[in-house]
C-alpha positions in Angstrom: -24.1 -14.6 -23.5 -27.9 -14.2 -23.3 -28.8 -12.3 -20.1 -31.6 -14.7 -19.4 -28.9 -17.4 -18.8 -26.6 -15.1 -16.8 -25.7 -16.2 -13.3 -25.4 -13.1 -11.2 -23.3 -13.0 -8.0 -25.6 -12.7 -5.1 -25.1 -11.5 -1.6 -24.2 -14.2 0.9 -26.7 -15.1 3.5 -26.9 -12.4 6.2 -26.6 -15.1 8.9 -23.0 -15.8 7.8 -21.9 -12.4 9.1 -21.5 -11.7 12.8 -19.9 -8.4 13.8 -17.2 -8.5 16.4 -15.3 -5.3 17.0 -12.5 -4.2 19.3 -10.6 -0.9 19.8 -8.6 -1.5 16.6 -11.5 -2.3 14.3 -14.3 -0.1 15.7 -13.3 2.9 13.6 -13.7 0.8 10.4 -17.2 -0.2 11.3 -18.2 3.3 12.4 -17.1 4.6 9.0 -19.0 1.9 7.2 -22.2 3.0 9.0 -21.5 6.4 7.3 -20.9 4.6 4.0 -17.2 5.6 4.0 -14.6 3.1 3.1 -11.5 3.6 5.3 -8.2 2.0 6.0 -5.8 2.2 8.9 -2.6 4.2 8.1 0.3 4.6 10.5 0.4 8.2 11.6 4.2 8.1 11.8 5.5 6.2 8.7 2.3 6.7 6.7 2.1 3.0 5.6 -1.3 1.4 5.4 -2.2 -1.7 7.3 -5.2 -3.9 7.1 -6.4 -5.5 9.1 -5.6 -2.8 11.7 -3.2 -3.9 14.4 -1.9 -2.5 17.7 1.5 -1.9 16.2 2.6 -0.8 12.8 4.5 -3.7 11.2 7.0 -1.3 9.7 7.9 1.1 12.5 6.2 -0.3 15.6 4.2 2.9 16.2 0.8 2.7 17.8 -0.4 5.9 16.2 -3.2 5.3 13.6 -5.0 7.6 11.2 -8.1 6.3 9.5 -8.0 7.5 5.9 -11.1 7.7 3.8 -10.5 5.9 0.5 -12.1 6.5 -2.9 -14.2 3.3 -2.7 -12.7 1.6 -5.8 -10.2 -1.2 -6.3 -9.6 -4.3 -8.3 -10.2 -8.0 -7.9 -7.0 -9.7 -6.6 -8.5 -13.1 -6.1 -12.0 -14.7 -5.8 -13.9 -18.0 -5.7 -17.5 -18.8 -6.6 -19.6 -20.6 -4.0 -22.2 -22.7 -5.7 -23.1 -25.3 -3.1 -25.1 -24.7 0.1 -23.1 -25.7 3.2 -25.9 -24.7 5.6 -29.7 -25.0 5.4 -31.4 -22.0 3.8 -28.4 -20.9 1.7 -29.8 -22.0 -1.7 -31.5 -18.7 -2.5 -28.2 -16.9 -2.0 -26.2 -19.0 -4.5 -24.0 -18.3 -6.3 -22.1 -15.9 -4.1 -18.5 -14.7 -4.6 -16.0 -14.2 -1.8 -13.2 -12.0 -3.1 -10.0 -10.3 -2.1 -10.1 -6.7 -3.3 -7.0 -4.5 -3.7 -8.1 -1.1 -2.6 -7.2 2.0 -4.7 -5.2 4.7 -2.8 -4.2 2.4 0.1 -0.7 1.3 -0.8 -1.4 -2.3 -1.8 -3.9 -3.0 1.1 -6.3 -5.8 0.3 -9.7 -6.5 1.8 -11.8 -9.6 2.0 -15.3 -9.0 0.8 -17.8 -10.2 -1.7 -18.5 -9.4 -5.4 -22.2 -8.7 -6.1 -24.3 -7.5 -9.1 -22.1 -9.1 -11.7 -22.4 -12.1 -14.1 -20.0 -14.6 -12.6 -18.7 -15.4 -16.2 -17.5 -11.8 -16.4 -15.4 -11.8 -13.2 -11.7 -11.6 -13.8 -8.6 -11.0 -11.6 -7.8 -7.3 -12.1 -11.4 -6.3 -12.8 -12.1 -2.8 -11.6 -14.7 -2.6 -8.8 -16.5 0.0 -6.7 -17.9 -0.3 -3.2 -21.6 -0.9 -2.6 -23.1 -0.8 0.9 -25.3 -3.5 2.4 -27.0 -3.0 5.8 -27.6 -6.1 7.8 -31.3 -6.9 8.2 -31.1 -6.4 12.0 -29.2 -3.1 11.4 -26.2 -4.4 13.4 -23.7 -3.4 10.7 -23.2 -1.9 7.2 -20.9 -4.1 5.1 -18.8 -3.1 2.1 -19.3 -5.3 -0.9 -18.0 -4.7 -4.4 -19.7 -4.4 -7.8 -18.2 -3.8 -11.3 -16.9 -0.2 -11.6 
């Protein structure tokens, strides 16, 4: 494919993201500000859980360790958004919401976006790496994923 005709996955409009944290998710967002990708892991049975929950679904423990991950993974599922559903979205199309299976996290999957990739090249199983996007108002740093 000629790169002049490539359609590159863009970042979704910043206005679509509104950060809401609680005691169980705050460590994730604090790590993101440091550009570290982390996942909640039960401190007792050592199984990962995302999203983080008050009780481990395997052993019911409330003890959590936040483990730093390598920042890579693979595409588990995705869709390409090509139509604007809100005014002002056109410059952000196409964007690609995706489910990423995170390396080193025992099968944990994370919902994010694919960026910096020709949408014709995206495939389930494609290796990806984390890239960090800071919100324009500096309210959060968001993990997105690009080809590895």
